C-alpha positions in Angstrom: -5.9 -14.6 16.1 -6.5 -15.2 12.4 -4.2 -17.9 10.9 -4.0 -19.2 7.4 -3.5 -22.8 6.5 0.1 -24.0 7.1 2.8 -23.9 4.4 1.1 -21.4 2.2 3.1 -20.0 -0.6 3.9 -16.3 -0.3 5.4 -14.1 -3.0 6.3 -10.5 -3.3 4.6 -8.0 -5.6 6.7 -8.9 -8.6 6.6 -12.7 -8.0 10.4 -12.9 -8.1 10.7 -13.7 -4.3 8.8 -16.7 -2.9 8.6 -18.5 0.4 6.6 -21.2 2.1 6.2 -20.0 5.7 5.0 -22.5 8.4 2.3 -20.0 9.3 1.1 -16.5 8.4 -0.3 -14.7 11.4 -2.4 -11.5 11.5 -2.7 -10.4 15.1 -5.8 -8.3 16.0 -4.2 -6.5 18.9 -0.9 -5.4 20.4 -1.2 -7.9 23.3 -1.8 -10.7 20.7 1.2 -9.6 18.8 3.3 -9.7 22.0 2.2 -13.3 22.7 3.2 -14.3 19.2 6.6 -12.8 19.5 7.3 -14.4 22.9 6.2 -17.8 21.7 7.9 -17.9 18.3 11.5 -18.9 17.6 11.8 -17.1 14.3 9.7 -14.3 12.8 9.7 -12.0 9.8 7.2 -9.2 9.4 5.7 -8.5 6.0 4.0 -5.4 4.7 2.9 -5.1 1.0 5.7 -7.3 -0.4 7.1 -4.4 -2.4 10.7 -5.2 -1.6 12.5 -7.0 -4.5 15.1 -8.6 -2.1 14.2 -11.7 0.1 13.9 -9.5 3.1 10.8 -11.3 4.5 11.3 -14.8 3.0 11.0 -17.4 5.8 10.0 -21.0 6.4 9.0 -20.1 9.9 6.4 -17.4 11.0 5.4 -14.6 8.7 3.7 -11.8 10.5 1.3 -9.3 8.9 0.2 -6.2 10.8 -2.7 -5.3 8.7 -5.0 -5.1 11.7 -2.8 -2.6 13.5 -3.8 0.4 11.4 -4.8 4.0 11.9 -3.8 7.0 14.0 -3.2 6.4 17.7 -2.8 10.1 18.7 -2.0 13.4 17.2 -0.6 16.8 18.1 -2.3 19.3 15.7 0.0 22.2 16.7 3.2 20.4 15.9 1.7 18.3 13.0 3.0 15.1 14.6 0.9 11.9 14.5 1.5 8.6 16.1 0.4 5.9 13.7 0.0 2.1 13.9 2.9 0.6 11.9 0.7 -1.7 9.8 -1.1 1.3 8.2 -0.8 1.2 4.4 0.3 4.5 2.9 -2.7 4.5 0.5 -5.0 4.4 3.6 -3.1 6.9 5.6 -4.8 10.0 4.2 -8.3 8.9 5.5 -6.8 9.0 9.0 -4.7 12.2 8.6 -7.3 14.3 6.8 -9.6 14.8 9.9 -6.6 16.2 11.8 -5.4 18.3 8.9 -2.1 16.5 8.3 -0.2 15.0 5.4 3.1 13.2 5.1 6.0 15.5 4.3 7.3 13.2 1.6 6.2 10.1 -0.3 7.5 7.9 -3.2 5.5 7.1 -6.3 4.2 3.8 -4.8 1.8 4.0 -1.9 1.0 0.3 -1.3 3.6 -0.2 1.4 2.9 -0.4 5.1 4.3 2.5 7.1 6.7 0.2 8.9 7.9 -1.3 5.7 8.6 2.1 4.1 10.4 3.3 7.2 12.5 0.2 7.8 13.9 0.2 4.2 14.6 3.9 3.8 11.9 4.4 1.2 12.0 7.9 -0.4 10.6 10.2 -3.0 12.5 13.1 -4.5 13.5 16.7 -3.8 16.9 18.3 -3.1 15.7 19.4 0.3 13.5 16.3 1.0 14.8 13.4 3.1 13.7 9.8 3.0 10.5 8.9 4.9 12.5 7.4 7.8 14.1 10.8 8.6 10.7 12.2 9.4 10.2 9.6 12.2 10.1 11.4 15.6 9.8 8.3 17.8 8.7 4.7 17.6 7.6 1.8 19.8 9.7 -1.3 19.4 8.5 -4.8 20.4 11.7 -6.8 21.2 12.4 -10.5 21.0 11.6 -10.9 24.7 8.1 -9.3 24.3 9.2 -6.0 25.9 8.0 -2.7 24.5 10.6 0.0 24.2 9.8 3.7 23.5 12.6 5.1 21.3 13.2 8.7 20.5 16.2 11.2 20.5 15.9 11.4 24.3 14.8 7.9 25.2 16.7 4.8 24.0 18.4 7.2 21.7 20.9 4.8 20.2 18.1 2.4 19.2 16.2 5.3 17.7 19.2 6.4 15.7 19.8 3.0 14.2 16.3 1.6 14.3 14.6 3.9 11.8 16.3 1.9 9.0 16.8 -1.6 10.5 15.2 -4.0 7.9 13.0 -5.4 10.6 16.0 -6.9 12.4 15.7 -5.1 15.7 12.2 -6.3 16.5 8.7 -5.3 15.5 7.8 -1.6 15.0 4.4 -1.2 16.5 3.7 2.5 16.5 5.6 5.3 14.6 5.3 9.0 15.3 5.7 11.0 12.1 6.6 14.6 11.6 3.9 15.7 9.1 2.8 19.1 7.8 -0.6 20.8 7.4 -2.6 19.2 4.6 -1.4 20.7 1.3 -1.9 20.5 -2.5 0.7 19.8 -5.1 0.9 20.9 -8.7 2.3 18.3 -11.0 3.8 19.1 -14.3 5.1 16.4 -16.7 6.7 17.1 -20.1 9.3 15.8 -22.5 12.6 17.6 -22.4 15.9 17.1 -24.3 18.4 15.2 -22.1 21.1 17.8 -23.0 18.9 20.5 -21.6 18.3 18.6 -18.4 22.1 18.0 -18.0 22.7 21.8 -18.4 20.0 23.1 -16.1 19.1 20.4 -13.5 21.3 22.0 -10.8 19.2 25.2 -11.1 15.9 23.4 -11.5 16.4 21.3 -8.4 16.3 24.5 -6.3 13.2 25.9 -8.0 10.9 22.9 -7.3 10.0 21.1 -4.1 10.2 17.8 -6.0 11.9 17.1 -9.3 12.8 13.9 -11.1 13.2 12.6 -14.6 13.1 9.3 -16.5 15.8 8.8 -19.1 15.5 6.4 -22.0 18.6 4.6 -23.3 17.7 5.1 -27.0 15.9 8.4 -26.9 17.4 11.9 -26.6 14.5 13.1 -24.5 13.5 12.5 -20.9 10.2 12.6 -19.1 10.7 15.5 -16.6 8.3 15.7 -13.6 8.0 18.5 -11.1 5.8 18.9 -8.0 5.3 22.2 -6.2 3.0 23.3 -3.3 0.0 25.1 -4.8 -3.1 27.0 -3.7 -4.8 26.5 -7.0 -8.1 24.8 -7.4 -8.0 21.0 -7.8 -7.4 19.8 -11.3 -7.5 16.0 -11.2 -5.2 13.9 -13.4 -6.9 13.2 -16.7 -7.1 9.5 -17.7 -5.8 9.0 -21.2 -6.9 6.2 -23.5 -5.1 4.0 -23.7 -3.5 4.6 -20.4 0.3 5.2 -20.0 0.4 2.0 -18.0 -1.2 0.0 -20.8 1.2 1.5 -23.3 4.1 0.6 -21.0 3.0 -3.0 -20.8 2.6 -3.2 -24.6 6.0 -1.7 -25.3 7.6 -4.0 -22.7 6.0 -7.0 -24.4 7.2 -5.9 -27.8 10.7 -5.3 -26.5 10.7 -8.7 -24.9 9.6 -10.5 -28.1 11.4 -8.3 -30.6 14.4 -6.7 -29.0 15.4 -4.8 -32.1 12.2 -2.7 -31.8 13.3 -1.2 -28.5 15.2 1.8 -29.9 12.3 2.6 -32.4 9.7 2.4 -29.7 11.6 4.7 -27.4 11.9 7.3 -30.1 8.1 7.4 -30.3 8.0 9.1 -26.9 6.7 12.3 -28.5 3.6 10.4 -29.7 2.9 8.7 -26.3 3.8 11.5 -23.9 2.1 14.9 -24.0 2.6 17.8 -21.5 0.2 17.5 -18.6 -0.5 19.6 -15.5 -2.7 18.7 -12.6 -3.4 19.9 -9.0 -4.6 17.8 -6.1 -4.0 16.9 -2.5 -0.5 15.6 -2.0 -1.6 12.0 -1.1 -3.2 11.8 -4.6 -0.4 13.4 -6.5 2.6 11.5 -5.0 1.5 8.0 -6.1 1.5 6.8 -9.7 -0.4 3.7 -10.8 2.0 0.7 -11.2 0.2 -2.1 -12.9 3.0 -3.1 -15.2 5.1 -5.4 -12.9 8.8 -5.3 -12.8 11.9 -6.0 -10.8 14.2 -3.2 -9.7 17.7 -2.3 -8.7 18.4 1.1 -7.2 21.6 2.7 -5.9 22.2 6.1 -4.2 25.3 7.9 -5.5 26.8 11.2 -4.2 24.8 14.1 -5.6 27.8 15.6 -7.5 28.4 12.3 -9.3 24.8 11.6 -10.4 24.8 13.0 -13.9 28.1 11.4 -14.8 26.9 8.0 -13.5 23.6 8.3 -15.5 25.4 9.2 -18.7 27.7 6.1 -18.3 24.7 3.9 -17.7 22.9 5.2 -20.8 26.0 4.7 -22.9 26.3 1.1 -21.6 22.7 0.4 -22.4 23.0 1.7 -25.9 25.9 -0.7 -26.5 24.3 -3.6 -24.6 22.5 -6.6 -25.9 20.3 -6.4 -22.9 17.1 -4.6 -23.7 14.6 -2.9 -21.4 11.9 -0.4 -22.3 11.8 0.9 -18.8 13.5 4.3 -18.4 16.2 5.0 -15.8 14.7 7.0 -12.9 16.8 9.9 -11.5 15.8 11.5 -8.2 17.3 13.8 -5.5 17.4 12.8 -1.8 18.8 14.9 1.0 21.2 13.3 3.5 20.3 12.2 7.0 21.9 10.7 10.2 20.4 7.2 10.3 23.1 4.6 10.7 22.1 2.3 7.8 20.3 4.8 5.7 21.6 4.8 2.1 21.6 8.6 2.5 23.7 8.6 5.7 25.7 11.8 5.9 25.4 12.6 2.2 23.0 14.2 -0.3 22.4 11.7 -3.0 21.1 11.0 -6.4 18.9 7.9 -6.6 19.3 6.0 -9.8 16.8 3.2 -10.4 16.9 0.5 -13.1 13.8 -1.6 -13.9 13.2 -4.8 -15.8 9.9 -6.2 -17.0 8.9 -9.3 -15.0 8.9 -11.5 -18.0 12.6 -10.8 -18.6 15.4 -12.0 -16.5 16.4 -9.0 -14.3 19.9 -10.3 -13.4 21.1 -10.2 -17.0 20.5 -6.4 -17.1 21.4 -5.7 -13.5 24.7 -7.5 -13.6 25.7 -5.3 -16.5 24.7 -2.0 -14.8 25.5 -2.6 -11.2 29.3 -2.3 -11.5 28.9 1.2 -12.9 26.7 2.2 -9.9 29.3 0.8 -7.6 32.2 2.6 -9.3 30.3 5.8 -8.5 30.3 5.1 -4.7 26.7 3.8 -4.9 24.9 2.4 -1.9 22.0 0.0 -2.6 18.4 0.6 -1.6 17.7 -2.2 1.0 14.5 -3.2 -0.7 15.9 -3.4 -4.3 18.1 -6.1 -5.9 21.8 -5.9 -5.4 24.8 -8.3 -5.0 26.8 -6.7 -2.2 28.0 -8.6 0.8 28.7 -7.6 4.4 32.4 -6.9 3.7 31.5 -4.4 1.0 28.7 -2.8 3.0 30.9 -2.3 6.0 33.1 -0.1 3.9 30.1 2.0 2.9 28.6 2.5 6.4 30.8 3.9 9.2 28.3 2.6 11.8 27.9 -0.9 10.4 29.6 -2.7 13.3 27.8 -0.5 15.8 24.5 -1.4 14.2 25.3 -5.2 14.3 26.4 -5.0 18.0 23.2 -3.2 18.9 21.1 -5.6 16.9 22.7 -8.6 18.7 22.0 -7.0 22.2 18.3 -6.6 21.2 17.9 -10.0 19.6 20.6 -12.4 20.9 18.8 -15.5 19.6 18.4 -14.1 16.1 14.7 -14.4 16.2 14.2 -11.6 13.6 16.8 -12.8 11.1 16.1 -15.0 8.1 18.8 -16.6 5.9 19.0 -13.5 3.6 19.7 -11.1 6.5 22.1 -13.6 8.1 24.1 -13.5 4.9 23.7 -9.8 4.3 24.9 -8.9 7.8 27.6 -11.5 8.4 28.8 -13.1 5.1 32.1 -11.4 4.1 
């Protein structure tokens, strides 16, 4: 077992969440992991730290599964692969490529562990595409007692239904079987488009593309429209621009922070910064986008029919607001599912994401926009900042109490809860 020095400081990707765990453990094997769980009083499991909420903050044991990585087994006919839960998404292709498989869906960040992405309902975009958790076919769960449970639609089915999005509160996911598809290429096209045109045509466009999203700026009449479609064309890798889009984003964020009055003018220069681009590559290379400009994020999922109206109200509020952010509002489609605490439970949704540069106080911006998202029946992404309590969440999730009862049966001593989850689940 590899163990760091005690009371190390841990922080998430943005640096906003910090903790001083008593120990950070990285088990080398499943049996070692079982021993740790049996012997520990309180545990949180960490992946890449890409959640913006205090999901893993603890002063007890922080557990990293980096050594539990790779494909355990695969069925090439059904394109199902059983994967160790600590596998990082950016490493997954090296394991799936030899068996001719790729994930069905990904978001635009690929640093997360598979377990972290599944446990928080991480998603990409596409009117017919569900969140990553919905493509889980089965999983192995290590419970508080050290027992290994096999969970699927036919075995421990209730735990399977709830456990695909359980915020690490049921136990430790050790192995996850994913429904994949044969390895495929995607054609990405990015262009500027008038917001008025997007509003008029988005319902048609969403059916014409496998994946579609756009980024709307509060002080510009244009959006960055991005589509991805399966392609048989030859590979045309992304071309690196100089300076890179990420460098320009950092520069504009810094200027907006120091000189807020420049924000509208900078946003209206989009036509100078953003040119139409098209590229073709394997899906694992097309889905992710470099994210070197650090930020904090709030994201809500609203009913699909309310998405455009909600976005328009947010943009109007930002235009009138004294709070400035250069980051655009991200607008994505996600198909509904049947997972108890999935933000997409029983409804197709529009995902609306609001970002703030790490050197600016995110709460000032988020506190202004969050009430709008809530008025439109929004459900928060579990890994993104929000202010909802258990009483409010219970109203949003029909299976909320069933989830908590099942969680209590699996973990009666609350070994897998931290102060944040204790408050999230039980504070009215």
